[in-house]
N, C-alpha and C positions, 0 to 999 in steps of 0.2 A: 504494500500500500504506500509506503514512503517513496518508492521508486516512481510510482505514478504521480505522486504529488510533486516530486522534483521535475518530472517531465512536463507537467501541466503549467507550472508557474511561469516558465519562459513563454509558453504559448499565451497565457493570460496577459502578460506584460506586452508582448508583441501585438496582440489583438487590440488592446487598449491604445497602444501607440498608433496603430493604423487608423483606428476610428477617430482618434484625436486629430491626426493629420488631415484626414478627410474632412472633418468639420472645419478645420482652419482654412483649408483650400476653398471650401464652399463659402465660408464667411467672408474671405477676402474677395472672392468673385462677386458676392452679393453687395459688398460695400462699394466696390468699383462701379457696379451697376447703379446703385443709389446715387453715388456722386455724379455720375454722368447724367442721370435722369434729372437731378436737381440743378446742377451747375452748367449743364450743356446748353448749346445754342440750337434752336429749332429752325428748320428750313424744309422746303419741299424737295423731293428727289423723285427720280423715275427708275423703276425696276427694269433693267436692261437684260437680265438673264438670271440664271440660278446655277450654283455649284451644288451638286448632290453628293452626299456622303452616306454610306450605310455601315452599320456596325456588324458584329458577328452574327446577329440574329436577323439580318436583312431588314432592319428598321431604318428607313431613310430619313435624313434631315436635309432640308433645303436651305442654303445660305443665299439670300437675295444679293445679286450684284446691282448696285445702285449708283446712278450718276447724279451728282448735285454740285451746286456752287456754294462756297462759304460766303460769309458777309464781306470778306476781303476780296472776293472775286476768284478765288482759287477753285479750279474744277477737280473734284474727287470722283473717281470711278473705280470702285472695288466692292468686295463683298462685306456684308455686315459682320459685327462681332458675334451675333447670336443667330442660330439657325431656327428654322420653322419646321414643324412636323407637317405631314401631308394634309391634315385637317385645316391648317392655317395658311395654306398656299395662296398667294396673291398673284394674279395674272401678270405676265410680262407686259410692259408698257404702262402699267398702272402708276399713278402719282401717289406717293406716300409721304407722310410727315416723318422726318428723322430728327434725331438729336445727336449732335457731334461735339467733340471736345474742342474748345477754342484753341488750346495749345497744340493739340494733335488731331487735326480734322479727320485723319484716316481712322480714328476710333469713333465709330458711330453705330447707332442702332435704330431700329424702327421705334417711333415714339409710343405707339400703342401696343407694343409687344413686351410681355414680361416673361423672360425665359425661365423664371423660377416658379411659375405656376405649375402645379402638378395635377394631372388628371388622375384622381384617386380611383376611377372606375377602370383604368387600363390594366390589362393583364401584367404588363411589365411592372407597374407600381405594386400590384398585389404580390407578385412573385418575389420582388426584392424586399418587400416588407416582411414576408414570410421568412426569407433567408436571414434577414437581420434579427428578427425576434428569436429564431432558432439558434443563431450564433450567440446571442446575448444569454439565452438560457444555458447553453453549453459553457459559456464563460462563468456564469454564476455558479453552476454546479461544480466546475473545476476548482474554483476558488474555495468553496465550502468544504471540499473533501480533503 
C-alpha cells in the first residue's frame, strides 16, 4: 500500500500543476480578450475569405480573413484572433464590426463574437466535463489513500 501511495503522489502533484497551468493560460487569454474589447478601437471591415482548421476529431473552426482600414488610414488584411464554429459562419463579402488594438492593429476580433462562450449542450463540452470530473475524483481518491 505504501508503494502505491509513493507512486500516486507525483501523479497528484503533476495533475494539479497541469490544471493550474491550464487555468493560467485561459485566464491570460480571457484578460487579453477583455482588454481588447474595452480599450480597442471599433471600425467596419469586410470578410474576404476564411482559413479553416480542424482538430483530431474533425471539428472545424473558421478564422475570418478581414480587410479594414485603421483610423490612421493603414489597411489591414489578415485573419482574426479568434475562430468561429460552423454555426456562427458569416458569409464572405459581409460587412462586420471589428475591434482592433490601437498599438497593434493586426490584433483584432469581431466585435460581437465572444470566443469564451461555451455551448453546454454540445457533445464535446459534455465529454470533456465528464473526463474532468472523473480525473478530479481519481485525484481525490489518490490523495486520500
